[in-house]
MDAnalysis code that builds the backbone (N, CA, C; Angstrom):
import MDAnalysis as mda
import numpy as np

u = mda.Universe.empty(291, n_residues=97, atom_resindex=np.repeat(np.arange(97), 3), trajectory=True)
u.add_TopologyAttr("name", ["N", "CA", "C"] * 97)
u.add_TopologyAttr("resid", np.arange(1, 98))
u.add_TopologyAttr("resname", ["UNK", "UNK", "UNK", "UNK", "UNK", "UNK", "UNK", "UNK", "UNK", "UNK", "UNK", "UNK", "UNK", "UNK", "UNK", "UNK", "UNK", "UNK", "UNK", "UNK", "UNK", "UNK", "UNK", "UNK", "UNK", "UNK", "UNK", "UNK", "UNK", "UNK", "UNK", "UNK", "UNK", "UNK", "UNK", "UNK", "UNK", "UNK", "UNK", "UNK", "UNK", "UNK", "UNK", "UNK", "UNK", "UNK", "UNK", "UNK", "UNK", "UNK", "UNK", "UNK", "UNK", "UNK", "UNK", "UNK", "UNK", "UNK", "UNK", "UNK", "UNK", "UNK", "UNK", "UNK", "UNK", "UNK", "UNK", "UNK", "UNK", "UNK", "UNK", "UNK", "UNK", "UNK", "UNK", "UNK", "UNK", "UNK", "UNK", "UNK", "UNK", "UNK", "UNK", "UNK", "UNK", "UNK", "UNK", "UNK", "UNK", "UNK", "UNK", "UNK", "UNK", "UNK", "UNK", "UNK", "UNK"])
u.atoms.positions = np.array([
    [109.356, 136.059, 4.659],
    [109.426, 134.641, 4.199],
    [110.609, 134.047, 5.076],
    [110.378, 132.759, 5.097],
    [111.298, 132.068, 5.773],
    [112.646, 132.048, 5.012],
    [113.752, 132.154, 5.733],
    [115.044, 132.298, 5.039],
    [115.279, 130.886, 4.283],
    [114.823, 129.809, 4.759],
    [115.064, 128.596, 4.341],
    [114.259, 128.104, 2.981],
    [112.956, 128.308, 3.199],
    [112.116, 127.746, 2.066],
    [111.502, 128.845, 1.231],
    [111.484, 130.180, 1.750],
    [110.954, 131.232, 0.977],
    [109.501, 131.679, 1.177],
    [108.833, 130.862, 2.104],
    [107.467, 131.175, 2.350],
    [107.372, 132.566, 3.099],
    [106.430, 133.368, 2.638],
    [106.229, 134.668, 3.326],
    [105.885, 134.563, 4.820],
    [106.307, 135.466, 5.658],
    [105.885, 135.554, 7.093],
    [104.912, 136.512, 7.170],
    [103.605, 136.092, 7.537],
    [102.542, 136.860, 7.796],
    [102.265, 137.313, 9.239],
    [102.947, 136.754, 10.012],
    [102.714, 136.919, 11.557],
    [103.280, 138.239, 11.879],
    [102.576, 139.091, 12.764],
    [103.021, 140.285, 13.226],
    [104.114, 140.271, 14.240],
    [104.949, 141.157, 14.403],
    [105.947, 141.103, 15.415],
    [105.280, 141.648, 16.761],
    [105.865, 141.274, 17.831],
    [106.913, 140.484, 18.009],
    [106.826, 138.971, 17.754],
    [107.766, 138.320, 17.120],
    [107.650, 136.871, 16.826],
    [108.065, 136.114, 18.132],
    [107.267, 135.140, 18.429],
    [107.598, 134.399, 19.725],
    [108.850, 133.344, 19.274],
    [109.524, 133.034, 20.421],
    [110.721, 132.041, 20.085],
    [110.275, 130.738, 19.654],
    [109.057, 130.243, 19.941],
    [108.604, 128.946, 19.492],
    [107.925, 129.019, 18.125],
    [107.865, 130.029, 17.533],
    [107.140, 129.983, 16.092],
    [108.049, 129.267, 15.055],
    [107.396, 128.590, 14.280],
    [107.990, 127.873, 13.247],
    [107.362, 128.105, 11.798],
    [108.113, 127.998, 10.748],
    [107.591, 128.096, 9.444],
    [106.557, 127.073, 9.259],
    [105.403, 127.449, 8.663],
    [104.321, 126.339, 8.356],
    [104.808, 125.420, 7.207],
    [105.657, 125.933, 6.313],
    [106.049, 125.072, 5.189],
    [107.066, 124.169, 5.501],
    [108.139, 124.599, 6.157],
    [109.397, 123.755, 6.299],
    [109.707, 123.493, 7.710],
    [109.065, 124.113, 8.753],
    [109.290, 123.721, 10.202],
    [110.539, 124.468, 10.744],
    [111.277, 125.345, 9.983],
    [112.359, 126.038, 10.602],
    [111.883, 127.132, 11.539],
    [112.722, 127.394, 12.503],
    [112.440, 128.515, 13.440],
    [112.471, 129.875, 12.655],
    [111.412, 130.671, 13.114],
    [111.314, 132.113, 12.563],
    [112.123, 133.012, 13.256],
    [112.208, 132.966, 14.516],
    [112.863, 133.821, 15.281],
    [114.462, 133.378, 15.466],
    [115.144, 133.445, 14.301],
    [116.560, 133.012, 14.337],
    [117.297, 134.237, 13.685],
    [118.681, 134.161, 13.882],
    [119.433, 135.169, 13.292],
    [119.240, 135.299, 11.758],
    [119.034, 134.095, 11.109],
    [118.924, 134.110, 9.651],
    [117.772, 135.037, 9.127],
    [116.726, 135.254, 9.957],
    [115.658, 135.981, 9.588],
    [115.627, 137.412, 10.173],
    [116.682, 137.762, 10.868],
    [116.804, 139.054, 11.484],
    [117.425, 140.176, 10.491],
    [116.834, 141.436, 10.655],
    [117.394, 142.547, 9.983],
    [118.796, 142.767, 10.215],
    [119.331, 142.360, 11.285],
    [120.670, 142.702, 11.665],
    [121.678, 141.569, 11.285],
    [121.118, 140.428, 10.665],
    [122.027, 139.404, 10.206],
    [122.980, 139.903, 9.053],
    [124.163, 139.778, 9.387],
    [125.235, 140.334, 8.408],
    [126.522, 139.371, 8.383],
    [126.364, 138.313, 7.446],
    [127.389, 137.363, 7.462],
    [128.740, 138.074, 7.202],
    [129.834, 137.691, 7.862],
    [131.090, 138.236, 7.818],
    [131.534, 139.344, 8.814],
    [130.490, 139.849, 9.442],
    [130.751, 140.816, 10.394],
    [130.995, 140.082, 11.772],
    [131.416, 140.835, 12.777],
    [131.602, 140.185, 14.122],
    [130.308, 139.382, 14.571],
    [130.534, 138.061, 14.821],
    [129.353, 137.265, 15.202],
    [128.192, 137.168, 14.150],
    [128.485, 137.711, 12.840],
    [127.399, 137.731, 11.792],
    [126.345, 138.625, 12.223],
    [126.551, 139.524, 13.000],
    [125.513, 140.557, 13.425],
    [125.960, 142.076, 13.162],
    [124.998, 142.766, 12.523],
    [125.244, 144.055, 12.381],
    [124.861, 145.041, 13.487],
    [124.388, 144.568, 14.703],
    [123.994, 145.418, 15.777],
    [125.275, 145.233, 16.657],
    [125.811, 146.369, 16.955],
    [127.189, 146.358, 17.683],
    [126.892, 146.027, 19.170],
    [125.807, 146.421, 19.702],
    [125.514, 146.102, 21.107],
    [125.044, 144.779, 21.375],
    [124.666, 143.960, 20.442],
    [124.168, 142.615, 20.676],
    [125.279, 141.594, 20.894],
    [124.839, 140.527, 21.592],
    [125.856, 139.423, 21.760],
    [125.120, 138.282, 21.177],
    [125.483, 138.031, 19.759],
    [124.896, 137.149, 18.947],
    [125.038, 135.767, 19.365],
    [123.935, 135.070, 19.098],
    [124.021, 133.555, 19.412],
    [124.876, 132.755, 18.432],
    [125.422, 131.667, 18.952],
    [126.299, 130.895, 18.018],
    [125.581, 130.246, 16.952],
    [124.393, 129.619, 17.228],
    [123.630, 129.010, 16.274],
    [122.682, 129.948, 15.517],
    [122.947, 130.168, 14.339],
    [122.292, 131.198, 13.543],
    [120.977, 130.777, 12.974],
    [120.776, 129.471, 12.896],
    [119.390, 128.909, 12.276],
    [118.441, 128.407, 13.368],
    [118.758, 128.534, 14.641],
    [117.818, 128.133, 15.655],
    [117.313, 129.436, 16.402],
    [116.077, 129.022, 17.146],
    [115.460, 130.034, 17.749],
    [116.347, 130.646, 18.918],
    [116.169, 131.894, 19.292],
    [116.945, 132.401, 20.335],
    [116.287, 133.572, 20.957],
    [116.891, 134.058, 22.129],
    [116.210, 135.038, 22.982],
    [116.765, 136.457, 22.766],
    [117.543, 136.660, 21.518],
    [118.156, 138.025, 21.267],
    [117.117, 139.148, 21.415],
    [117.598, 140.125, 22.288],
    [116.818, 141.166, 22.512],
    [116.714, 142.232, 21.273],
    [117.606, 141.971, 20.353],
    [117.842, 142.910, 19.282],
    [117.057, 142.398, 17.951],
    [116.474, 141.168, 18.139],
    [115.759, 140.526, 16.930],
    [114.714, 141.498, 16.412],
    [114.817, 141.654, 15.166],
    [113.624, 142.240, 14.343],
    [113.605, 141.546, 13.017],
    [112.495, 141.123, 12.602],
    [112.324, 140.434, 11.256],
    [112.626, 141.389, 10.116],
    [113.599, 140.981, 9.260],
    [113.922, 141.697, 8.020],
    [112.739, 141.933, 7.269],
    [112.482, 143.145, 6.904],
    [111.268, 143.311, 6.009],
    [111.218, 142.518, 4.635],
    [112.392, 142.200, 4.227],
    [112.514, 141.373, 2.858],
    [111.653, 140.075, 3.017],
    [111.624, 139.569, 4.344],
    [111.039, 138.278, 4.482],
    [109.464, 138.284, 4.536],
    [108.850, 139.403, 4.292],
    [107.488, 139.514, 4.298],
    [106.900, 139.105, 3.004],
    [107.645, 139.039, 2.023],
    [107.355, 138.582, 0.531],
    [107.851, 137.256, 0.287],
    [107.214, 136.464, -0.529],
    [107.718, 135.105, -0.979],
    [108.968, 135.237, -1.929],
    [109.843, 134.298, -1.778],
    [111.158, 134.226, -2.541],
    [111.474, 132.714, -2.763],
    [112.555, 132.546, -3.377],
    [112.936, 131.226, -3.633],
    [113.665, 130.499, -2.361],
    [113.998, 131.424, -1.429],
    [114.779, 130.935, -0.220],
    [116.110, 130.150, -0.598],
    [116.230, 129.196, 0.084],
    [117.560, 128.297, -0.228],
    [117.233, 127.228, -1.362],
    [116.432, 127.535, -2.255],
    [115.888, 126.416, -3.105],
    [117.180, 125.815, -3.871],
    [118.068, 126.703, -4.307],
    [119.257, 126.093, -4.905],
    [120.002, 125.115, -3.975],
    [120.206, 125.527, -2.787],
    [120.874, 124.611, -1.845],
    [120.198, 123.300, -1.626],
    [118.798, 123.449, -1.460],
    [117.990, 122.292, -1.191],
    [117.947, 121.390, -2.452],
    [117.974, 121.882, -3.618],
    [118.002, 121.129, -4.868],
    [119.360, 120.328, -4.926],
    [120.412, 121.032, -4.588],
    [121.655, 120.417, -4.577],
    [121.721, 119.279, -3.695],
    [121.187, 119.426, -2.534],
    [121.261, 118.375, -1.468],
    [120.380, 117.284, -1.790],
    [119.270, 117.528, -2.481],
    [118.312, 116.457, -2.902],
    [118.992, 115.630, -3.920],
    [119.711, 116.229, -4.947],
    [120.316, 115.703, -6.049],
    [121.471, 114.718, -5.587],
    [122.260, 115.184, -4.525],
    [123.369, 114.454, -4.011],
    [122.786, 113.173, -3.224],
    [121.613, 113.370, -2.511],
    [121.115, 112.288, -1.847],
    [120.504, 111.158, -2.921],
    [119.923, 111.647, -3.888],
    [119.515, 110.818, -4.940],
    [120.620, 110.033, -5.570],
    [121.748, 110.714, -5.986],
    [122.868, 109.966, -6.543],
    [123.369, 108.908, -5.517],
    [123.431, 109.270, -4.224],
    [124.056, 108.361, -3.274],
    [122.973, 107.135, -3.266],
    [121.726, 107.360, -3.070],
    [120.698, 106.283, -2.978],
    [120.736, 105.453, -4.281],
    [121.112, 105.972, -5.535],
    [121.116, 105.163, -6.676],
    [122.336, 104.192, -6.572],
    [123.342, 104.425, -5.876],
    [124.454, 103.536, -5.591],
    [124.094, 102.185, -5.238],
    [123.073, 102.211, -4.294],
    [122.658, 101.012, -3.700],
    [121.471, 100.302, -4.285],
    [120.943, 100.795, -5.487],
    [119.763, 100.092, -6.001],
    [120.149, 99.361, -7.193],
])
């Protein structure tokens, strides 16, 4: 699944750098979709030999990238965060109507 929208990733590895989620358009070959993504560790990466990219949500050329198996099934993704952002935007827009 895409880390952002929760759509399952049906593409076989290796994932190309230019692949994007069909649902939301986010990059699929990014740290957020990697099995080694470990927030809070050095560079947010659990692979000690890797030099992790700074931008975790953008496509990268990391040699250690491997799609996390949990992203093969559909989930809610970041639905809670997206709903919160949509609610805030709606409240802001209501100020001007």
